[in-house]
C-alpha positions as CSV (number, residue, x, y, z in Angstrom):
1,X,-5.3,18.1,22.9
2,X,-8.4,16.0,22.0
3,X,-11.6,16.1,24.1
4,X,-12.5,13.4,26.5
5,X,-12.8,9.9,25.1
6,X,-16.3,8.5,24.7
7,X,-16.8,5.4,26.8
8,X,-18.7,2.6,25.2
9,X,-20.3,-0.4,27.0
10,X,-19.3,-2.6,28.8
11,X,-16.4,-0.4,29.9
12,X,-16.8,1.8,33.0
13,X,-13.7,3.9,32.6
14,X,-11.7,5.4,29.7
15,X,-8.5,3.9,31.1
16,X,-9.9,0.4,30.9
17,X,-11.3,1.0,27.4
18,X,-8.0,2.4,26.3
19,X,-6.2,-0.8,27.3
20,X,-8.9,-3.3,26.3
21,X,-9.5,-2.1,22.7
22,X,-5.8,-2.5,21.6
23,X,-5.6,-5.8,23.5
24,X,-8.6,-7.1,21.6
25,X,-7.3,-5.9,18.3
26,X,-3.8,-7.4,19.0
27,X,-5.5,-10.7,19.9
28,X,-7.4,-10.7,16.6
29,X,-4.2,-9.9,14.8
30,X,-2.5,-12.8,16.4
31,X,-5.0,-15.2,14.9
32,X,-4.4,-13.5,11.5
33,X,-0.7,-14.1,11.9
34,X,-1.4,-17.8,12.5
35,X,-3.6,-17.9,9.4
36,X,-1.0,-16.2,7.1
37,X,1.7,-18.3,8.8
38,X,0.1,-21.5,7.5
39,X,0.1,-20.0,4.0
40,X,3.7,-19.0,4.2
41,X,4.6,-22.5,5.5
42,X,3.1,-23.9,2.3
43,X,5.2,-21.4,0.3
44,X,8.4,-22.4,2.1
45,X,7.7,-26.1,1.5
46,X,6.8,-25.6,-2.2
47,X,9.9,-23.5,-2.9
48,X,12.2,-25.8,-1.1
49,X,11.0,-28.8,-3.2
50,X,10.2,-26.9,-6.4
51,X,13.7,-25.6,-7.1
52,X,14.2,-23.8,-10.5
53,X,10.7,-24.7,-11.7
54,X,9.2,-22.9,-8.8
55,X,11.4,-19.8,-9.4
56,X,10.5,-20.0,-13.1
57,X,6.9,-19.5,-12.2
58,X,7.8,-16.6,-10.0
59,X,9.6,-14.8,-12.8
60,X,6.3,-14.5,-14.6
61,X,4.9,-12.0,-12.1
62,X,5.0,-8.3,-13.1
63,X,7.5,-6.6,-10.8
64,X,6.3,-3.1,-12.0
65,X,2.7,-3.7,-10.8
66,X,4.0,-5.2,-7.5
67,X,6.4,-2.3,-6.9
68,X,3.8,0.3,-7.7
69,X,1.3,-1.3,-5.2
70,X,4.1,-1.5,-2.6
71,X,4.6,2.2,-2.8
72,X,0.9,2.9,-2.7
73,X,0.3,0.7,0.3
74,X,3.3,2.0,2.2
75,X,2.1,5.6,1.6
76,X,-1.3,4.6,2.9
77,X,0.3,3.4,6.1
78,X,1.8,6.8,6.6
79,X,-1.5,8.6,6.1
80,X,-3.2,6.2,8.5
81,X,-0.6,6.8,11.1
82,X,-1.0,10.6,10.7
83,X,-4.8,10.2,10.9
84,X,-4.5,8.2,14.2
85,X,-2.2,10.8,15.7
86,X,-4.2,13.7,14.6
87,X,-7.4,12.1,16.1
88,X,-5.6,11.8,19.4
89,X,-4.5,15.4,19.3
90,X,-7.9,16.7,18.4
91,X,-6.8,17.8,14.9
92,X,-10.0,16.7,13.3
93,X,-9.6,18.4,10.0
94,X,-6.1,16.9,9.4
95,X,-7.4,13.5,10.5
96,X,-10.3,13.7,8.1
97,X,-8.1,14.5,5.1
98,X,-5.7,11.7,6.1
99,X,-8.5,9.2,6.4
100,X,-9.8,10.1,2.9
101,X,-6.2,9.8,1.6
102,X,-5.9,6.4,3.2
103,X,-9.1,5.3,1.4
104,X,-7.9,6.7,-1.8
105,X,-4.6,4.8,-1.6
106,X,-6.4,1.6,-0.7
107,X,-8.7,1.9,-3.7
108,X,-5.7,2.7,-5.9
109,X,-4.1,-0.5,-4.7
110,X,-7.2,-2.5,-5.7
111,X,-7.4,-0.8,-9.1
112,X,-3.7,-1.6,-9.9
113,X,-4.2,-5.1,-8.7
114,X,-7.2,-5.4,-11.0
115,X,-5.1,-4.4,-14.0
116,X,-2.4,-6.9,-12.9
117,X,-5.0,-9.7,-12.6
118,X,-6.3,-8.9,-16.1
119,X,-2.7,-9.2,-17.4
120,X,-2.2,-12.5,-15.6
121,X,-5.4,-13.9,-16.9
122,X,-4.7,-12.8,-20.5
123,X,-1.3,-14.6,-20.2
124,X,-3.0,-17.8,-18.9
125,X,-1.2,-17.7,-15.6
126,X,-4.0,-19.5,-13.7
127,X,-3.2,-23.1,-12.8
128,X,-5.4,-25.4,-14.8
129,X,-5.9,-26.9,-18.3
130,X,-4.7,-23.8,-20.1
131,X,-1.9,-22.8,-17.7
132,X,1.0,-21.1,-19.6
133,X,3.8,-23.1,-17.8
134,X,4.3,-26.7,-17.1
135,X,2.3,-28.1,-14.2
136,X,4.1,-28.8,-11.0
137,X,6.2,-26.3,-9.0
138,X,5.3,-23.4,-11.3
139,X,1.6,-24.1,-10.9
140,X,2.1,-24.4,-7.1
141,X,3.7,-20.9,-7.1
142,X,0.7,-19.5,-9.0
143,X,-1.8,-21.3,-6.8
144,X,0.0,-19.5,-3.9
145,X,-0.1,-16.2,-5.8
146,X,-3.8,-16.2,-6.4
147,X,-4.7,-17.5,-3.0
148,X,-2.7,-15.1,-1.0
149,X,-3.3,-12.0,-3.1
150,X,-7.0,-12.5,-3.2
151,X,-7.0,-13.1,0.5
152,X,-5.0,-9.9,1.0
153,X,-7.3,-7.9,-1.2
154,X,-10.3,-9.1,0.9
155,X,-8.5,-8.0,4.1
156,X,-7.8,-4.6,2.4
157,X,-11.4,-4.2,1.4
158,X,-12.4,-4.9,5.0
159,X,-9.9,-2.3,6.1
160,X,-11.4,0.3,3.8
161,X,-14.8,-0.4,5.5
162,X,-13.2,0.1,8.9
163,X,-11.6,3.4,7.9
164,X,-14.8,4.5,6.3
165,X,-16.5,3.9,9.6
166,X,-14.3,6.6,11.1
167,X,-15.4,9.0,8.4
168,X,-19.0,8.1,9.1
169,X,-18.4,8.9,12.8
170,X,-16.9,12.2,11.7
171,X,-20.1,13.2,9.9
172,X,-21.6,13.7,13.3
173,X,-18.7,16.0,14.2
174,X,-17.4,13.8,17.1
175,X,-14.3,12.1,15.7
176,X,-11.9,13.4,18.3
177,X,-13.4,11.5,21.3
178,X,-13.0,8.2,19.3
179,X,-9.2,8.1,19.5
180,X,-9.3,4.5,20.8
181,X,-11.4,3.4,17.8
182,X,-8.9,5.2,15.5
183,X,-6.0,3.3,17.2
184,X,-7.7,0.0,16.7
185,X,-8.4,0.9,13.0
186,X,-4.7,1.9,12.5
187,X,-3.5,-1.4,14.0
188,X,-5.6,-3.4,11.5
189,X,-4.5,-1.3,8.6
190,X,-0.9,-1.7,9.4
191,X,-1.3,-5.5,9.5
192,X,-2.5,-5.3,5.9
193,X,0.6,-3.3,5.0
194,X,3.0,-5.6,6.9
195,X,1.5,-8.7,5.2
196,X,2.1,-7.1,1.8
197,X,5.7,-6.1,2.7
198,X,6.3,-9.8,3.3
199,X,4.5,-10.9,0.1
200,X,6.3,-8.5,-2.2
201,X,9.7,-10.3,-2.1
202,X,8.0,-13.7,-2.1
203,X,6.0,-12.9,-5.2
204,X,8.0,-10.5,-7.2
205,X,11.7,-10.9,-6.3
206,X,12.1,-14.7,-6.4
207,X,14.4,-15.9,-9.2
208,X,15.4,-12.4,-10.2
209,X,19.0,-11.1,-9.9
């Protein structure tokens, strides 16, 4: 089992800190759900009124890039879960390797997304004067695509920083007592994964048999 949990201010007991940290993270995640909920509401409205033209825009996404990134991100969710559990059990070496693996998968996601963006740009799939498709519902889809994927990438980058903080703590050799911090980090990382699981069918499967 892990060593005693380090108590940070303003908490007086480990039990209170253990409850307060997840509660605070869940409260933050609730605001994130409201944020993404508004974006998804726009998507639902645009798809309802866009009909076939909206689906035609969706067919231009590259399902191979999307599927590869889904696999990468779901694997990172597994490594993050193992890292959290290993931290709680005092298995610092395993936790360390799983944290590095999580960062590796997160960076791989961004690299793949970069290649996908390059392909999208080369095919003029940015709404504007040189947009490949007709303006209207198709442009609305691609406006959603760029907005939500860039927003997701920003959240993922923040997640990489939060995971990296755990590795920074590990440099001092005291990762095990920070199990509560690891739990909060894992909750945030899983939010990023869940949002992508929702985005994948909305972006890559619409209009496809």
